[in-house]
C-alpha positions in Angstrom: 131.6 131.2 42.1 128.4 129.6 40.8 124.9 129.3 42.2 124.4 126.5 44.7 122.3 123.6 43.5 119.6 124.7 45.9 119.6 128.3 44.5 121.8 130.0 47.2 124.8 132.0 46.0 126.2 133.2 49.3 128.5 130.3 49.8 131.0 128.8 47.3 129.7 125.9 45.3 130.8 122.4 46.4 133.9 121.2 44.6 133.9 117.8 42.9 137.0 116.0 41.6 136.0 113.8 38.6 138.4 110.9 37.8 138.1 108.6 34.8 140.5 107.2 32.2 138.0 107.9 29.5 138.2 111.6 28.7 134.6 111.8 27.3 133.2 110.6 30.6 135.2 113.2 32.5 134.0 116.0 30.1 130.4 114.8 30.3 130.5 114.8 34.1 132.2 118.2 34.2 129.5 119.7 31.9 126.6 118.2 33.8 127.9 119.1 37.2 128.9 122.6 36.3 125.4 123.2 34.7 124.0 122.1 38.1 126.2 124.7 39.9 129.1 122.7 41.1 132.8 123.5 40.7 134.6 120.7 39.0 138.3 119.6 38.9 139.3 116.9 36.4 141.8 114.1 36.4 142.4 111.4 33.8 143.9 108.9 36.3 144.6 108.2 39.9 148.1 109.7 39.9 146.9 113.1 38.7 143.9 112.9 41.1 146.3 112.3 44.1 148.4 115.3 43.0 145.2 117.4 42.9 144.2 116.2 46.4 147.6 117.1 47.7 148.2 120.3 45.9 144.8 122.0 45.3 144.5 125.1 47.6 140.7 125.1 48.0 138.3 122.6 49.3 137.4 119.3 47.6 134.1 118.1 48.8 133.5 115.0 46.7 135.6 112.5 44.7 133.7 110.9 41.8 135.9 108.2 40.4 135.7 105.3 38.0 136.4 102.0 39.8 138.7 100.7 37.0 141.6 103.0 36.4 144.3 101.2 34.4 147.8 102.4 34.9 149.3 104.5 32.2 152.4 102.4 31.2 154.6 100.3 33.3 155.4 101.5 36.8 157.3 100.0 39.8 155.5 100.3 43.1 157.5 102.3 45.5 157.1 103.9 48.9 158.8 107.0 47.5 156.1 107.3 44.8 153.5 109.6 46.4 151.2 109.6 43.4 150.9 106.0 42.2 148.5 104.7 39.5 145.9 102.7 41.5 142.3 101.6 41.0 139.4 103.8 42.0 138.8 102.1 45.3 142.4 102.5 46.4 142.3 106.1 45.1 139.3 106.7 47.3 141.1 105.3 50.4 144.3 107.3 49.7 142.3 110.5 48.9 140.4 110.3 52.2 143.7 110.1 54.1 144.8 113.3 52.3 141.5 115.2 52.5 139.6 114.8 55.8 135.9 114.6 55.3 136.1 113.9 51.6 132.9 112.2 50.3 133.3 109.4 47.6 131.2 108.1 44.8 132.5 105.2 42.7 131.3 104.5 39.2 131.6 101.6 36.8 130.2 100.1 33.7 130.1 96.6 35.1 129.5 97.1 38.8 128.8 93.6 40.1 131.9 92.1 38.5 134.2 95.0 39.3 133.1 95.5 42.9 133.6 91.7 43.6 136.9 91.7 41.7 138.2 94.4 44.0 136.8 92.8 47.1 134.3 95.7 47.7 130.9 95.0 49.2 128.0 96.9 47.8 127.1 99.7 50.1 130.7 100.5 51.1 130.6 103.7 49.0 127.8 105.3 47.1 127.8 103.9 43.6 126.9 105.2 40.1 126.5 102.6 37.4 127.5 103.6 33.9 126.0 104.6 31.6 124.0 107.1 33.7 121.5 109.8 33.1 122.0 113.5 34.0 119.3 113.4 36.7 120.7 110.3 38.3 124.2 111.8 38.5 123.0 115.1 40.0 120.6 113.5 42.5 123.3 111.1 43.8 125.9 113.9 44.1 123.4 116.2 45.9 122.4 113.3 48.2 126.0 112.4 49.1 126.9 116.1 49.7 123.8 116.4 52.0 125.1 113.6 54.3 127.4 114.5 57.2 131.1 114.4 56.2 132.5 110.9 56.8 135.0 110.4 59.6 137.3 107.4 59.3 139.1 106.1 62.4 142.4 106.4 60.4 141.8 110.1 59.8 142.3 110.9 63.5 145.8 109.4 63.5 147.5 108.9 60.2 149.6 105.8 60.2 151.6 103.6 57.9 149.7 100.8 56.3 151.7 98.2 58.2 151.3 99.8 61.7 150.0 97.5 64.4 147.8 98.2 67.4 149.2 96.7 70.6 146.9 95.9 73.5 147.5 94.8 77.1 
């Protein structure tokens, strides 16, 4: 257990899952976040991140993921594949269904193009442009963790993607 970013050591430090296909970015984030007192889990892609979300025994408080996560090799999409290679936004959506109250930060080197390319409006999730400085990363993480845990309507009742609401 580390020291909380605010100096307290009585509670476990927040756990952050860092996901990027560029290993140096993952290692940089891990180093900076651990120096600030956070516990860090690492994943080099969405498939590994989804496995961690599903199998990690402890809490995961925040997902810090690159928006562009290219698939590692050819893969057929399948309902049976529980851990698909998906982009960072899709990973965020899937991870919040697995981990209730999970906070999200997306990061990208070309935010305007990539957000628009994925149909994401600015402001949907907190966003960290790359390259970033240590203080910007730590401040954003602390700010997001200080906010109330998000509650999504779909968290209350998990459903298949093609479920339909019927009224009347």
